[in-house]
C-alpha positions, -999 to 999 in steps of 0.1 A, spaced: 431 104 -132 409 81 -153 414 77 -190 388 94 -212 380 75 -244 379 94 -277 344 103 -289 330 79 -315 300 84 -337 272 60 -335 280 47 -370 316 39 -359 304 21 -329 279 2 -349 306 -9 -375 329 -21 -348 302 -41 -330 289 -60 -361 288 -97 -357 283 -94 -319 259 -118 -302 224 -106 -295 223 -96 -257 195 -98 -232 165 -76 -240 149 -66 -272 168 -79 -302 183 -50 -323 180 -48 -361 206 -66 -381 224 -35 -392 231 -20 -358 241 -33 -324 220 -29 -293 225 1 -269 242 -20 -243 264 -39 -267 275 -6 -283 285 8 -249 303 -24 -239 322 -25 -272 332 12 -270 344 7 -234 365 -23 -243 381 -5 -273 388 26 -251 407 3 -227 385 12 -197 373 -12 -170 338 -14 -156 351 0 -123 367 30 -140 335 39 -159 315 34 -127 338 58 -108 336 84 -136 298 82 -141 288 74 -105 267 45 -119 270 15 -97 289 -15 -111 259 -40 -111 237 -15 -129 265 -7 -154 270 -44 -161 233 -49 -166 230 -20 -190 259 -35 -211 237 -66 -214 206 -45 -224 190 -51 -190 176 -18 -180 152 -31 -153 177 -21 -125 178 16 -136 146 25 -118 127 38 -148 132 52 -183 143 86 -171 172 72 -151 180 47 -179 184 75 -204 205 95 -179 228 64 -174 231 59 -211 242 95 -216 268 94 -188 283 60 -199 283 71 -236 303 102 -228 327 82 -206 335 57 -233 337 83 -261 303 78 -279 278 104 -290 249 98 -265 220 112 -286 217 84 -311 219 58 -283 192 75 -263 170 77 -294 176 40 -301 167 32 -264 134 52 -267 125 34 -299 133 0 -286 115 5 -252 87 28 -261 101 52 -235 81 82 -247 48 65 -239 60 55 -204 72 90 -196 39 107 -204 24 102 -169 53 121 -153 37 155 -159 4 147 -140 25 135 -111 43 168 -107 10 186 -113 -6 166 -84 24 175 -61 19 212 -70 -18 211 -63 -12 195 -29 9 224 -16 -15 252 -27 -43 247 -1 -19 257 27 -21 294 19 -59 297 23 -56 280 57 -31 306 70 -52 334 55 -84 321 72 -66 318 105 -54 354 103 -89 366 94 -104 347 123 -79 362 147 -86 398 135 -124 392 138 -119 379 173 -99 409 184 -124 433 169 -152 415 186 -135 416 219 -127 453 217 -164 460 207 -177 439 236 -154 456 261 -165 491 249 -202 482 251 -201 466 285 -180 494 299 -204 521 287 -235 502 299 -222 496 334 -216 532 344 -252 536 358 -247 509 384 -214 523 398 -218 544 430 -205 580 429 -189 601 455 -222 622 458 -244 592 466 -232 589 502 -201 593 523 -200 556 531 -195 546 495 -158 556 494 -136 549 524 -116 577 539 -79 576 530 -70 580 566 -89 549 576 -63 526 559 -35 542 579 -48 537 614 -51 506 635 -74 496 663 -63 499 698 -52 466 713 -75 473 743 -105 471 719 -119 505 727 -119 515 691 -95 544 694 -69 546 667 -33 542 677 -2 556 660 22 532 643 47 517 667 83 528 660 109 502 652 136 495 677 165 516 664 189 500 689 188 467 670 211 469 640 195 439 623 161 421 626 158 392 650 169 359 636 143 335 622 131 309 647 157 282 652 185 301 635 214 323 645 222 356 628 255 374 634 265 408 619 299 424 622 306 461 614 341 476 612 334 509 630 368 517 644 391 506 616 400 476 595 398 441 610 406 406 597 375 383 600 370 346 595 334 332 598 325 294 598 291 278 600 280 249 622 292 223 597 326 237 595 321 254 562 340 287 558 317 315 551 341 344 550 378 351 554 392 385 545 399 419 559 369 441 566 376 477 559 363 505 581 326 512 574 320 477 559 296 451 574 290 414 569 260 393 581 257 354 583 229 331 593 230 294 601 208 267 617 234 256 643 261 281 651 284 308 637 321 307 647 342 339 644 379 347 646 382 385 648 415 404 645 417 439 660 386 431 679 382 466 693 374 479 659 345 456 653 309 460 665 289 428 671 252 423 666 238 388 675 202 378 668 193 415 666 210 426 698 240 450 699 268 433 719 292 462 715 329 458 705 341 422 700 372 429 722 400 454 727 421 472 701 446 449 685 432 418 703 424 386 684 393 368 697 374 336 690 337 337 694 308 312 689 271 320 687 240 297 686 203 302 680 187 323 708 221 332 722 225 370 727 259 366 743 290 347 735 285 309 735 
């Protein structure tokens, strides 16, 4: 905790500092010390160091030392100088108001502070034009939307006369049945019925250059391990009855099937039947274009 000096009146500080040397800056009258000298004298008599006052007031030590020598050029202006004087005066136990008044009289601070108001006024005026810009943008957007809706309505009502109707001829609208029939491959123009899919294939044929294997546990549970052509394990678990798994690879699919009789195999779209006998463990390998065991 820093020590707090007792509050002194300006007259007491002036009496204590009589006979002091005139410091840098405007020379004070003979009956009173300068502002900086009064602050320095009060600090010394309060037993405070410059560092202690700097910590209490948050005024940097070089600035505080300059103020004690009546050099206010490092304060950054009269507003900051008066604020520093008030803070230092309170820290050393002086009444700050007489010191601030003396500073203003010595440095003609009131005249220098007059242009501050126009500066803030200019800053306030700069921020005002932003509102009309946003308003103008919103108005322009609303006008554009209204114009687009009006144009769409006018163009839609004006184009009805050019559209063919169902009564103008039977060729204007295609028959719904025409899109569901296909031409005969013999080229005689006779429509043919859609070709049925091959229900015997449990899965579609594998893409070109790939192998596709599907296993289905039809007759019970079976333990399955599947590995791709690079040796990466694709699946290793029990397949419950009714469950299916499908794998596709560029090179090969390797299988280890437990209870092989319970598993139905489909390779590249072809049904190969059971993988083996009930309770049998088999090892199978399939490659692209291979409908049988590799």
